[in-house]
PyMOL Python script that loads the backbone (N, CA, C, O; Angstrom):
from pymol import cmd

cmd.read_pdbstr("""\
ATOM      1  N   MET A   1     -29.103  11.218   6.040  1.00  0.00           N
ATOM      2  CA  MET A   1     -28.688   9.862   5.758  1.00  0.00           C
ATOM      3  C   MET A   1     -28.116   9.738   4.342  1.00  0.00           C
ATOM      4  O   MET A   1     -27.214   8.937   4.099  1.00  0.00           O
ATOM      5  N   GLN A   2     -28.641  10.524   3.424  1.00  0.00           N
ATOM      6  CA  GLN A   2     -28.159  10.493   2.044  1.00  0.00           C
ATOM      7  C   GLN A   2     -26.689  10.893   1.961  1.00  0.00           C
ATOM      8  O   GLN A   2     -25.935  10.292   1.196  1.00  0.00           O
ATOM      9  N   ASN A   3     -26.264  11.902   2.739  1.00  0.00           N
ATOM     10  CA  ASN A   3     -24.860  12.323   2.720  1.00  0.00           C
ATOM     11  C   ASN A   3     -23.940  11.219   3.216  1.00  0.00           C
ATOM     12  O   ASN A   3     -22.848  11.034   2.679  1.00  0.00           O
ATOM     13  N   LEU A   4     -24.368  10.489   4.232  1.00  0.00           N
ATOM     14  CA  LEU A   4     -23.558   9.385   4.757  1.00  0.00           C
ATOM     15  C   LEU A   4     -23.386   8.310   3.698  1.00  0.00           C
ATOM     16  O   LEU A   4     -22.295   7.766   3.531  1.00  0.00           O
ATOM     17  N   LYS A   5     -24.465   8.002   2.979  1.00  0.00           N
ATOM     18  CA  LYS A   5     -24.382   6.999   1.917  1.00  0.00           C
ATOM     19  C   LYS A   5     -23.452   7.488   0.813  1.00  0.00           C
ATOM     20  O   LYS A   5     -22.685   6.697   0.263  1.00  0.00           O
ATOM     21  N   SER A   6     -23.504   8.755   0.482  1.00  0.00           N
ATOM     22  CA  SER A   6     -22.619   9.301  -0.547  1.00  0.00           C
ATOM     23  C   SER A   6     -21.162   9.190  -0.136  1.00  0.00           C
ATOM     24  O   SER A   6     -20.311   8.841  -0.955  1.00  0.00           O
ATOM     25  N   ILE A   7     -20.868   9.482   1.113  1.00  0.00           N
ATOM     26  CA  ILE A   7     -19.493   9.373   1.615  1.00  0.00           C
ATOM     27  C   ILE A   7     -19.038   7.924   1.553  1.00  0.00           C
ATOM     28  O   ILE A   7     -17.909   7.645   1.150  1.00  0.00           O
ATOM     29  N   GLN A   8     -19.897   7.011   1.945  1.00  0.00           N
ATOM     30  CA  GLN A   8     -19.548   5.592   1.898  1.00  0.00           C
ATOM     31  C   GLN A   8     -19.315   5.137   0.452  1.00  0.00           C
ATOM     32  O   GLN A   8     -18.403   4.354   0.187  1.00  0.00           O
ATOM     33  N   ASP A   9     -20.130   5.622  -0.470  1.00  0.00           N
ATOM     34  CA  ASP A   9     -19.952   5.278  -1.884  1.00  0.00           C
ATOM     35  C   ASP A   9     -18.623   5.805  -2.413  1.00  0.00           C
ATOM     36  O   ASP A   9     -17.933   5.118  -3.166  1.00  0.00           O
ATOM     37  N   ILE A  10     -18.271   7.009  -2.022  1.00  0.00           N
ATOM     38  CA  ILE A  10     -17.004   7.606  -2.452  1.00  0.00           C
ATOM     39  C   ILE A  10     -15.832   6.816  -1.881  1.00  0.00           C
ATOM     40  O   ILE A  10     -14.862   6.542  -2.588  1.00  0.00           O
ATOM     41  N   GLN A  11     -15.920   6.447  -0.596  1.00  0.00           N
ATOM     42  CA  GLN A  11     -14.858   5.650   0.027  1.00  0.00           C
ATOM     43  C   GLN A  11     -14.716   4.296  -0.652  1.00  0.00           C
ATOM     44  O   GLN A  11     -13.601   3.833  -0.893  1.00  0.00           O
ATOM     45  N   LYS A  12     -15.835   3.663  -0.958  1.00  0.00           N
ATOM     46  CA  LYS A  12     -15.807   2.360  -1.619  1.00  0.00           C
ATOM     47  C   LYS A  12     -15.166   2.477  -3.000  1.00  0.00           C
ATOM     48  O   LYS A  12     -14.337   1.647  -3.372  1.00  0.00           O
ATOM     49  N   ALA A  13     -15.545   3.501  -3.758  1.00  0.00           N
ATOM     50  CA  ALA A  13     -14.970   3.701  -5.094  1.00  0.00           C
ATOM     51  C   ALA A  13     -13.470   3.970  -4.997  1.00  0.00           C
ATOM     52  O   ALA A  13     -12.698   3.475  -5.818  1.00  0.00           O
ATOM     53  N   GLY A  14     -13.056   4.744  -4.009  1.00  0.00           N
ATOM     54  CA  GLY A  14     -11.637   5.034  -3.810  1.00  0.00           C
ATOM     55  C   GLY A  14     -10.854   3.778  -3.467  1.00  0.00           C
ATOM     56  O   GLY A  14      -9.765   3.559  -3.998  1.00  0.00           O
ATOM     57  N   ASN A  15     -11.401   2.954  -2.583  1.00  0.00           N
ATOM     58  CA  ASN A  15     -10.735   1.696  -2.205  1.00  0.00           C
ATOM     59  C   ASN A  15     -10.615   0.759  -3.394  1.00  0.00           C
ATOM     60  O   ASN A  15      -9.589   0.101  -3.568  1.00  0.00           O
ATOM     61  N   GLU A  16     -11.654   0.694  -4.209  1.00  0.00           N
ATOM     62  CA  GLU A  16     -11.613  -0.162  -5.397  1.00  0.00           C
ATOM     63  C   GLU A  16     -10.571   0.342  -6.395  1.00  0.00           C
ATOM     64  O   GLU A  16      -9.889  -0.458  -7.036  1.00  0.00           O
ATOM     65  N   ALA A  17     -10.447   1.655  -6.528  1.00  0.00           N
ATOM     66  CA  ALA A  17      -9.440   2.225  -7.431  1.00  0.00           C
ATOM     67  C   ALA A  17      -8.031   1.887  -6.950  1.00  0.00           C
ATOM     68  O   ALA A  17      -7.157   1.577  -7.759  1.00  0.00           O
ATOM     69  N   VAL A  18      -7.809   1.946  -5.651  1.00  0.00           N
ATOM     70  CA  VAL A  18      -6.492   1.603  -5.084  1.00  0.00           C
ATOM     71  C   VAL A  18      -6.187   0.135  -5.342  1.00  0.00           C
ATOM     72  O   VAL A  18      -5.063  -0.202  -5.716  1.00  0.00           O
ATOM     73  N   ARG A  19      -7.162  -0.741  -5.149  1.00  0.00           N
ATOM     74  CA  ARG A  19      -6.945  -2.168  -5.398  1.00  0.00           C
ATOM     75  C   ARG A  19      -6.606  -2.440  -6.865  1.00  0.00           C
ATOM     76  O   ARG A  19      -5.738  -3.260  -7.165  1.00  0.00           O
ATOM     77  N   ARG A  20      -7.300  -1.743  -7.784  1.00  0.00           N
ATOM     78  CA  ARG A  20      -6.994  -1.914  -9.213  1.00  0.00           C
ATOM     79  C   ARG A  20      -5.595  -1.432  -9.539  1.00  0.00           C
ATOM     80  O   ARG A  20      -4.866  -2.099 -10.273  1.00  0.00           O
ATOM     81  N   LEU A  21      -5.206  -0.273  -8.998  1.00  0.00           N
ATOM     82  CA  LEU A  21      -3.865   0.265  -9.236  1.00  0.00           C
ATOM     83  C   LEU A  21      -2.809  -0.681  -8.669  1.00  0.00           C
ATOM     84  O   LEU A  21      -1.789  -0.925  -9.314  1.00  0.00           O
ATOM     85  N   ARG A  22      -3.041  -1.211  -7.481  1.00  0.00           N
ATOM     86  CA  ARG A  22      -2.104  -2.164  -6.869  1.00  0.00           C
ATOM     87  C   ARG A  22      -1.926  -3.382  -7.757  1.00  0.00           C
ATOM     88  O   ARG A  22      -0.801  -3.800  -8.033  1.00  0.00           O
ATOM     89  N   LYS A  23      -3.036  -3.948  -8.203  1.00  0.00           N
ATOM     90  CA  LYS A  23      -2.981  -5.125  -9.067  1.00  0.00           C
ATOM     91  C   LYS A  23      -2.219  -4.817 -10.355  1.00  0.00           C
ATOM     92  O   LYS A  23      -1.407  -5.624 -10.808  1.00  0.00           O
ATOM     93  N   GLN A  24      -2.479  -3.655 -10.939  1.00  0.00           N
ATOM     94  CA  GLN A  24      -1.808  -3.251 -12.176  1.00  0.00           C
ATOM     95  C   GLN A  24      -0.306  -3.095 -11.964  1.00  0.00           C
ATOM     96  O   GLN A  24       0.488  -3.595 -12.761  1.00  0.00           O
ATOM     97  N   LYS A  25       0.086  -2.405 -10.896  1.00  0.00           N
ATOM     98  CA  LYS A  25       1.512  -2.187 -10.614  1.00  0.00           C
ATOM     99  C   LYS A  25       2.232  -3.512 -10.384  1.00  0.00           C
ATOM    100  O   LYS A  25       3.287  -3.760 -10.969  1.00  0.00           O
ATOM    101  N   LEU A  26       1.663  -4.360  -9.533  1.00  0.00           N
ATOM    102  CA  LEU A  26       2.319  -5.624  -9.202  1.00  0.00           C
ATOM    103  C   LEU A  26       2.383  -6.562 -10.405  1.00  0.00           C
ATOM    104  O   LEU A  26       3.393  -7.235 -10.608  1.00  0.00           O
ATOM    105  N   SER A  27       1.320  -6.612 -11.201  1.00  0.00           N
ATOM    106  CA  SER A  27       1.319  -7.511 -12.358  1.00  0.00           C
ATOM    107  C   SER A  27       2.263  -7.041 -13.452  1.00  0.00           C
ATOM    108  O   SER A  27       2.682  -7.838 -14.292  1.00  0.00           O
ATOM    109  N   SER A  28       2.606  -5.745 -13.453  1.00  0.00           N
ATOM    110  CA  SER A  28       3.562  -5.238 -14.441  1.00  0.00           C
ATOM    111  C   SER A  28       4.997  -5.269 -13.910  1.00  0.00           C
ATOM    112  O   SER A  28       5.913  -4.772 -14.565  1.00  0.00           O
ATOM    113  N   GLY A  29       5.192  -5.855 -12.718  1.00  0.00           N
ATOM    114  CA  GLY A  29       6.531  -6.029 -12.173  1.00  0.00           C
ATOM    115  C   GLY A  29       7.055  -4.866 -11.354  1.00  0.00           C
ATOM    116  O   GLY A  29       8.242  -4.820 -11.032  1.00  0.00           O
ATOM    117  N   HIS A  30       6.179  -3.920 -11.011  1.00  0.00           N
ATOM    118  CA  HIS A  30       6.593  -2.741 -10.246  1.00  0.00           C
ATOM    119  C   HIS A  30       6.110  -2.833  -8.801  1.00  0.00           C
ATOM    120  O   HIS A  30       5.073  -3.440  -8.533  1.00  0.00           O
ATOM    121  N   PRO A  31       6.845  -2.240  -7.875  1.00  0.00           N
ATOM    122  CA  PRO A  31       6.379  -2.230  -6.480  1.00  0.00           C
ATOM    123  C   PRO A  31       5.201  -1.276  -6.309  1.00  0.00           C
ATOM    124  O   PRO A  31       5.018  -0.339  -7.085  1.00  0.00           O
ATOM    125  N   PHE A  32       4.419  -1.538  -5.286  1.00  0.00           N
ATOM    126  CA  PHE A  32       3.269  -0.710  -4.945  1.00  0.00           C
ATOM    127  C   PHE A  32       3.534  -0.040  -3.603  1.00  0.00           C
ATOM    128  O   PHE A  32       3.860  -0.709  -2.623  1.00  0.00           O
ATOM    129  N   MET A  33       3.394   1.277  -3.561  1.00  0.00           N
ATOM    130  CA  MET A  33       3.634   2.037  -2.335  1.00  0.00           C
ATOM    131  C   MET A  33       2.380   2.041  -1.473  1.00  0.00           C
ATOM    132  O   MET A  33       1.288   2.374  -1.934  1.00  0.00           O
ATOM    133  N   ILE A  34       2.559   1.663  -0.211  1.00  0.00           N
ATOM    134  CA  ILE A  34       1.469   1.675   0.761  1.00  0.00           C
ATOM    135  C   ILE A  34       1.776   2.756   1.794  1.00  0.00           C
ATOM    136  O   ILE A  34       2.710   2.629   2.586  1.00  0.00           O
ATOM    137  N   ASN A  35       0.986   3.806   1.773  1.00  0.00           N
ATOM    138  CA  ASN A  35       1.142   4.862   2.774  1.00  0.00           C
ATOM    139  C   ASN A  35       0.315   4.491   3.994  1.00  0.00           C
ATOM    140  O   ASN A  35      -0.783   3.948   3.866  1.00  0.00           O
ATOM    141  N   SER A  36       0.839   4.783   5.171  1.00  0.00           N
ATOM    142  CA  SER A  36       0.162   4.420   6.408  1.00  0.00           C
ATOM    143  C   SER A  36       0.324   5.522   7.440  1.00  0.00           C
ATOM    144  O   SER A  36       1.422   6.037   7.654  1.00  0.00           O
ATOM    145  N   LYS A  37      -0.776   5.873   8.072  1.00  0.00           N
ATOM    146  CA  LYS A  37      -0.730   6.863   9.152  1.00  0.00           C
ATOM    147  C   LYS A  37       0.006   6.324  10.373  1.00  0.00           C
ATOM    148  O   LYS A  37       0.415   7.089  11.247  1.00  0.00           O
ATOM    149  N   GLU A  38       0.173   5.002  10.431  1.00  0.00           N
ATOM    150  CA  GLU A  38       0.844   4.364  11.566  1.00  0.00           C
ATOM    151  C   GLU A  38       2.358   4.541  11.519  1.00  0.00           C
ATOM    152  O   GLU A  38       3.036   4.385  12.535  1.00  0.00           O
ATOM    153  N   LEU A  39       2.882   4.864  10.351  1.00  0.00           N
ATOM    154  CA  LEU A  39       4.337   5.003  10.191  1.00  0.00           C
ATOM    155  C   LEU A  39       4.787   6.428  10.496  1.00  0.00           C
ATOM    156  O   LEU A  39       4.003   7.370  10.386  1.00  0.00           O
ATOM    157  N   PRO A  40       6.046   6.579  10.878  1.00  0.00           N
ATOM    158  CA  PRO A  40       6.579   7.928  11.061  1.00  0.00           C
ATOM    159  C   PRO A  40       6.518   8.705   9.740  1.00  0.00           C
ATOM    160  O   PRO A  40       6.554   8.121   8.657  1.00  0.00           O
ATOM    161  N   LYS A  41       6.426  10.004   9.855  1.00  0.00           N
ATOM    162  CA  LYS A  41       6.401  10.860   8.660  1.00  0.00           C
ATOM    163  C   LYS A  41       7.653  10.579   7.823  1.00  0.00           C
ATOM    164  O   LYS A  41       8.758  10.458   8.352  1.00  0.00           O
ATOM    165  N   GLY A  42       7.456  10.479   6.518  1.00  0.00           N
ATOM    166  CA  GLY A  42       8.586  10.257   5.629  1.00  0.00           C
ATOM    167  C   GLY A  42       8.908   8.791   5.383  1.00  0.00           C
ATOM    168  O   GLY A  42       9.926   8.478   4.765  1.00  0.00           O
ATOM    169  N   GLN A  43       8.049   7.881   5.861  1.00  0.00           N
ATOM    170  CA  GLN A  43       8.262   6.452   5.615  1.00  0.00           C
ATOM    171  C   GLN A  43       6.998   5.842   5.015  1.00  0.00           C
ATOM    172  O   GLN A  43       5.890   6.325   5.244  1.00  0.00           O
ATOM    173  N   CYS A  44       7.185   4.768   4.241  1.00  0.00           N
ATOM    174  CA  CYS A  44       6.065   4.035   3.674  1.00  0.00           C
ATOM    175  C   CYS A  44       6.472   2.580   3.499  1.00  0.00           C
ATOM    176  O   CYS A  44       7.635   2.215   3.672  1.00  0.00           O
ATOM    177  N   TYR A  45       5.498   1.766   3.155  1.00  0.00           N
ATOM    178  CA  TYR A  45       5.764   0.380   2.811  1.00  0.00           C
ATOM    179  C   TYR A  45       5.858   0.274   1.295  1.00  0.00           C
ATOM    180  O   TYR A  45       5.155   0.990   0.582  1.00  0.00           O
ATOM    181  N   LEU A  46       6.712  -0.603   0.796  1.00  0.00           N
ATOM    182  CA  LEU A  46       6.739  -0.970  -0.620  1.00  0.00           C
ATOM    183  C   LEU A  46       6.435  -2.454  -0.697  1.00  0.00           C
ATOM    184  O   LEU A  46       7.129  -3.278  -0.101  1.00  0.00           O
ATOM    185  N   GLU A  47       5.386  -2.781  -1.443  1.00  0.00           N
ATOM    186  CA  GLU A  47       5.030  -4.177  -1.674  1.00  0.00           C
ATOM    187  C   GLU A  47       5.550  -4.565  -3.049  1.00  0.00           C
ATOM    188  O   GLU A  47       5.310  -3.860  -4.030  1.00  0.00           O
ATOM    189  N   PHE A  48       6.256  -5.675  -3.122  1.00  0.00           N
ATOM    190  CA  PHE A  48       6.871  -6.112  -4.368  1.00  0.00           C
ATOM    191  C   PHE A  48       6.067  -7.247  -4.998  1.00  0.00           C
ATOM    192  O   PHE A  48       5.322  -7.939  -4.305  1.00  0.00           O
ATOM    193  N   PRO A  49       6.215  -7.441  -6.313  1.00  0.00           N
ATOM    194  CA  PRO A  49       5.447  -8.475  -7.005  1.00  0.00           C
ATOM    195  C   PRO A  49       5.623  -9.882  -6.419  1.00  0.00           C
ATOM    196  O   PRO A  49       4.718 -10.709  -6.534  1.00  0.00           O
ATOM    197  N   ASN A  50       6.756 -10.161  -5.802  1.00  0.00           N
ATOM    198  CA  ASN A  50       6.958 -11.491  -5.211  1.00  0.00           C
ATOM    199  C   ASN A  50       6.275 -11.629  -3.849  1.00  0.00           C
ATOM    200  O   ASN A  50       6.337 -12.691  -3.229  1.00  0.00           O
ATOM    201  N   GLY A  51       5.624 -10.558  -3.381  1.00  0.00           N
ATOM    202  CA  GLY A  51       4.839 -10.615  -2.150  1.00  0.00           C
ATOM    203  C   GLY A  51       5.497 -10.045  -0.919  1.00  0.00           C
ATOM    204  O   GLY A  51       4.824  -9.823   0.088  1.00  0.00           O
ATOM    205  N   HIS A  52       6.820  -9.793  -0.966  1.00  0.00           N
ATOM    206  CA  HIS A  52       7.433  -9.262   0.256  1.00  0.00           C
ATOM    207  C   HIS A  52       7.204  -7.756   0.351  1.00  0.00           C
ATOM    208  O   HIS A  52       6.990  -7.074  -0.651  1.00  0.00           O
ATOM    209  N   ILE A  53       7.255  -7.270   1.563  1.00  0.00           N
ATOM    210  CA  ILE A  53       7.043  -5.847   1.840  1.00  0.00           C
ATOM    211  C   ILE A  53       8.254  -5.325   2.597  1.00  0.00           C
ATOM    212  O   ILE A  53       8.790  -5.985   3.487  1.00  0.00           O
ATOM    213  N   GLU A  54       8.669  -4.118   2.219  1.00  0.00           N
ATOM    214  CA  GLU A  54       9.787  -3.442   2.882  1.00  0.00           C
ATOM    215  C   GLU A  54       9.326  -2.088   3.408  1.00  0.00           C
ATOM    216  O   GLU A  54       8.435  -1.454   2.843  1.00  0.00           O
ATOM    217  N   LEU A  55       9.942  -1.667   4.484  1.00  0.00           N
ATOM    218  CA  LEU A  55       9.776  -0.319   5.009  1.00  0.00           C
ATOM    219  C   LEU A  55      10.873   0.536   4.394  1.00  0.00           C
ATOM    220  O   LEU A  55      12.053   0.195   4.478  1.00  0.00           O
ATOM    221  N   VAL A  56      10.485   1.649   3.774  1.00  0.00           N
ATOM    222  CA  VAL A  56      11.450   2.504   3.087  1.00  0.00           C
ATOM    223  C   VAL A  56      11.157   3.966   3.387  1.00  0.00           C
ATOM    224  O   VAL A  56      10.033   4.314   3.750  1.00  0.00           O
ATOM    225  N   PRO A  57      12.169   4.830   3.235  1.00  0.00           N
ATOM    226  CA  PRO A  57      11.899   6.263   3.344  1.00  0.00           C
ATOM    227  C   PRO A  57      11.264   6.754   2.052  1.00  0.00           C
ATOM    228  O   PRO A  57      11.570   6.252   0.970  1.00  0.00           O
ATOM    229  N   ILE A  58      10.386   7.729   2.169  1.00  0.00           N
ATOM    230  CA  ILE A  58       9.790   8.349   0.982  1.00  0.00           C
ATOM    231  C   ILE A  58      10.789   9.369   0.447  1.00  0.00           C
ATOM    232  O   ILE A  58      11.238  10.255   1.174  1.00  0.00           O
ATOM    233  N   ALA A  59      11.129   9.233  -0.821  1.00  0.00           N
ATOM    234  CA  ALA A  59      12.055  10.164  -1.463  1.00  0.00           C
ATOM    235  C   ALA A  59      11.459  10.540  -2.809  1.00  0.00           C
ATOM    236  O   ALA A  59      11.559   9.772  -3.767  1.00  0.00           O
ATOM    237  N   SER A  60      10.844  11.704  -2.893  1.00  0.00           N
ATOM    238  CA  SER A  60      10.128  12.099  -4.103  1.00  0.00           C
ATOM    239  C   SER A  60      11.044  12.304  -5.299  1.00  0.00           C
ATOM    240  O   SER A  60      10.579  12.278  -6.439  1.00  0.00           O
ATOM    241  N   THR A  61      12.331  12.507  -5.066  1.00  0.00           N
ATOM    242  CA  THR A  61      13.233  12.769  -6.175  1.00  0.00           C
ATOM    243  C   THR A  61      14.007  11.545  -6.624  1.00  0.00           C
ATOM    244  O   THR A  61      14.751  11.611  -7.602  1.00  0.00           O
ATOM    245  N   LYS A  62      13.845  10.428  -5.929  1.00  0.00           N
ATOM    246  CA  LYS A  62      14.622   9.227  -6.255  1.00  0.00           C
ATOM    247  C   LYS A  62      13.696   8.095  -6.676  1.00  0.00           C
ATOM    248  O   LYS A  62      12.582   7.961  -6.170  1.00  0.00           O
ATOM    249  N   ARG A  63      14.177   7.288  -7.607  1.00  0.00           N
ATOM    250  CA  ARG A  63      13.419   6.105  -8.029  1.00  0.00           C
ATOM    251  C   ARG A  63      13.892   4.864  -7.274  1.00  0.00           C
ATOM    252  O   ARG A  63      13.195   3.850  -7.253  1.00  0.00           O
ATOM    253  N   ASN A  64      15.051   4.937  -6.665  1.00  0.00           N
ATOM    254  CA  ASN A  64      15.575   3.822  -5.891  1.00  0.00           C
ATOM    255  C   ASN A  64      15.414   4.124  -4.407  1.00  0.00           C
ATOM    256  O   ASN A  64      15.688   5.234  -3.951  1.00  0.00           O
ATOM    257  N   PHE A  65      14.975   3.139  -3.680  1.00  0.00           N
ATOM    258  CA  PHE A  65      14.768   3.285  -2.244  1.00  0.00           C
ATOM    259  C   PHE A  65      15.781   2.424  -1.512  1.00  0.00           C
ATOM    260  O   PHE A  65      16.149   1.351  -1.990  1.00  0.00           O
ATOM    261  N   HIS A  66      16.234   2.886  -0.356  1.00  0.00           N
ATOM    262  CA  HIS A  66      17.022   1.988   0.477  1.00  0.00           C
ATOM    263  C   HIS A  66      16.087   1.403   1.534  1.00  0.00           C
ATOM    264  O   HIS A  66      15.170   2.072   2.012  1.00  0.00           O
ATOM    265  N   THR A  67      16.328   0.184   1.877  1.00  0.00           N
ATOM    266  CA  THR A  67      15.447  -0.555   2.784  1.00  0.00           C
ATOM    267  C   THR A  67      15.795  -0.249   4.235  1.00  0.00           C
ATOM    268  O   THR A  67      16.948  -0.355   4.651  1.00  0.00           O
ATOM    269  N   ILE A  68      14.782   0.129   4.990  1.00  0.00           N
ATOM    270  CA  ILE A  68      14.933   0.293   6.430  1.00  0.00           C
ATOM    271  C   ILE A  68      14.737  -1.068   7.090  1.00  0.00           C
ATOM    272  O   ILE A  68      15.467  -1.443   8.008  1.00  0.00           O
ATOM    273  N   ARG A  69      13.726  -1.804   6.596  1.00  0.00           N
ATOM    274  CA  ARG A  69      13.423  -3.128   7.160  1.00  0.00           C
ATOM    275  C   ARG A  69      12.654  -3.947   6.136  1.00  0.00           C
ATOM    276  O   ARG A  69      11.767  -3.427   5.459  1.00  0.00           O
ATOM    277  N   GLN A  70      12.991  -5.221   6.023  1.00  0.00           N
ATOM    278  CA  GLN A  70      12.222  -6.156   5.204  1.00  0.00           C
ATOM    279  C   GLN A  70      11.402  -7.017   6.144  1.00  0.00           C
ATOM    280  O   GLN A  70      11.921  -7.520   7.140  1.00  0.00           O
ATOM    281  N   PHE A  71      10.130  -7.190   5.838  1.00  0.00           N
ATOM    282  CA  PHE A  71       9.225  -7.926   6.706  1.00  0.00           C
ATOM    283  C   PHE A  71       9.145  -9.394   6.311  1.00  0.00           C
ATOM    284  O   PHE A  71       9.353  -9.751   5.151  1.00  0.00           O
ATOM    285  N   THR A  72       8.842 -10.235   7.288  1.00  0.00           N
ATOM    286  CA  THR A  72       8.634 -11.654   7.025  1.00  0.00           C
ATOM    287  C   THR A  72       7.324 -11.827   6.247  1.00  0.00           C
ATOM    288  O   THR A  72       6.547 -10.883   6.104  1.00  0.00           O
ATOM    289  N   ASN A  73       7.093 -13.046   5.748  1.00  0.00           N
ATOM    290  CA  ASN A  73       5.840 -13.326   5.036  1.00  0.00           C
ATOM    291  C   ASN A  73       4.631 -13.088   5.941  1.00  0.00           C
ATOM    292  O   ASN A  73       3.635 -12.509   5.509  1.00  0.00           O
ATOM    293  N   ASP A  74       4.720 -13.533   7.192  1.00  0.00           N
ATOM    294  CA  ASP A  74       3.602 -13.333   8.119  1.00  0.00           C
ATOM    295  C   ASP A  74       3.361 -11.852   8.397  1.00  0.00           C
ATOM    296  O   ASP A  74       2.215 -11.404   8.440  1.00  0.00           O
ATOM    297  N   GLU A  75       4.441 -11.092   8.587  1.00  0.00           N
ATOM    298  CA  GLU A  75       4.298  -9.650   8.821  1.00  0.00           C
ATOM    299  C   GLU A  75       3.719  -8.959   7.585  1.00  0.00           C
ATOM    300  O   GLU A  75       2.886  -8.060   7.707  1.00  0.00           O
ATOM    301  N   SER A  76       4.159  -9.377   6.400  1.00  0.00           N
ATOM    302  CA  SER A  76       3.646  -8.790   5.156  1.00  0.00           C
ATOM    303  C   SER A  76       2.146  -9.039   5.022  1.00  0.00           C
ATOM    304  O   SER A  76       1.395  -8.147   4.628  1.00  0.00           O
ATOM    305  N   THR A  77       1.716 -10.252   5.348  1.00  0.00           N
ATOM    306  CA  THR A  77       0.288 -10.573   5.299  1.00  0.00           C
ATOM    307  C   THR A  77      -0.490  -9.699   6.272  1.00  0.00           C
ATOM    308  O   THR A  77      -1.570  -9.208   5.944  1.00  0.00           O
ATOM    309  N   LYS A  78       0.052  -9.506   7.461  1.00  0.00           N
ATOM    310  CA  LYS A  78      -0.615  -8.666   8.472  1.00  0.00           C
ATOM    311  C   LYS A  78      -0.732  -7.221   7.984  1.00  0.00           C
ATOM    312  O   LYS A  78      -1.768  -6.586   8.179  1.00  0.00           O
ATOM    313  N   ILE A  79       0.314  -6.702   7.357  1.00  0.00           N
ATOM    314  CA  ILE A  79       0.287  -5.332   6.821  1.00  0.00           C
ATOM    315  C   ILE A  79      -0.799  -5.226   5.746  1.00  0.00           C
ATOM    316  O   ILE A  79      -1.563  -4.261   5.726  1.00  0.00           O
ATOM    317  N   ARG A  80      -0.865  -6.222   4.851  1.00  0.00           N
ATOM    318  CA  ARG A  80      -1.905  -6.217   3.811  1.00  0.00           C
ATOM    319  C   ARG A  80      -3.301  -6.223   4.441  1.00  0.00           C
ATOM    320  O   ARG A  80      -4.188  -5.491   4.002  1.00  0.00           O
ATOM    321  N   MET A  81      -3.487  -7.046   5.462  1.00  0.00           N
ATOM    322  CA  MET A  81      -4.786  -7.121   6.126  1.00  0.00           C
ATOM    323  C   MET A  81      -5.147  -5.796   6.799  1.00  0.00           C
ATOM    324  O   MET A  81      -6.290  -5.346   6.722  1.00  0.00           O
ATOM    325  N   GLN A  82      -4.169  -5.177   7.456  1.00  0.00           N
ATOM    326  CA  GLN A  82      -4.417  -3.909   8.136  1.00  0.00           C
ATOM    327  C   GLN A  82      -4.829  -2.812   7.156  1.00  0.00           C
ATOM    328  O   GLN A  82      -5.565  -1.891   7.511  1.00  0.00           O
ATOM    329  N   HIS A  83      -4.349  -2.922   5.927  1.00  0.00           N
ATOM    330  CA  HIS A  83      -4.635  -1.891   4.921  1.00  0.00           C
ATOM    331  C   HIS A  83      -5.665  -2.357   3.885  1.00  0.00           C
ATOM    332  O   HIS A  83      -5.816  -1.759   2.820  1.00  0.00           O
ATOM    333  N   HIS A  84      -6.367  -3.441   4.231  1.00  0.00           N
ATOM    334  CA  HIS A  84      -7.456  -3.962   3.390  1.00  0.00           C
ATOM    335  C   HIS A  84      -7.004  -4.258   1.972  1.00  0.00           C
ATOM    336  O   HIS A  84      -7.695  -3.937   1.005  1.00  0.00           O
ATOM    337  N   LEU A  85      -5.821  -4.883   1.859  1.00  0.00           N
ATOM    338  CA  LEU A  85      -5.257  -5.217   0.553  1.00  0.00           C
ATOM    339  C   LEU A  85      -5.118  -6.716   0.354  1.00  0.00           C
ATOM    340  O   LEU A  85      -4.307  -7.166  -0.454  1.00  0.00           O
ATOM    341  N   VAL A  86      -5.902  -7.484   1.084  1.00  0.00           N
ATOM    342  CA  VAL A  86      -5.828  -8.936   0.967  1.00  0.00           C
ATOM    343  C   VAL A  86      -6.480  -9.339  -0.335  1.00  0.00           C
ATOM    344  O   VAL A  86      -7.575  -8.882  -0.665  1.00  0.00           O
ATOM    345  N   ASN A  87      -5.794 -10.206  -1.079  1.00  0.00           N
ATOM    346  CA  ASN A  87      -6.316 -10.644  -2.387  1.00  0.00           C
ATOM    347  C   ASN A  87      -7.580 -11.457  -2.234  1.00  0.00           C
ATOM    348  O   ASN A  87      -8.150 -11.904  -3.229  1.00  0.00           O
TER     349      ASN A  87
END
""", "prot")
cmd.dss("prot")
cmd.show_as("cartoon", "prot")
cmd.util.cbc("prot")
cmd.orient("prot")
C-alpha cells in the first residue's frame, strides 16, 4: 500500500508542477503546449493567454506553428477539463 501512496504523491506533485508552469507561461504572454495521447503522433494543443486553443503540429526546430484547427470557447473549455487544467 505504501508504494501506491508514493506513486499517487508523485503524480500529484507532477500535476501541480504542470499547473504552475502553465500559469507561468500564460501569465508571461506565451502559449502553453498540451500534449495528449488522444491526438495523432506529431500533434499537440497550444493554449494561448487569451484562452483559445489551437491544434498544431509539433515541430522541435521551429518556434512558429501553423494552425491545423482553432477550437471554439466551448471546445477549449472541454479540452482543459479533459486534461485537468481547469482554473
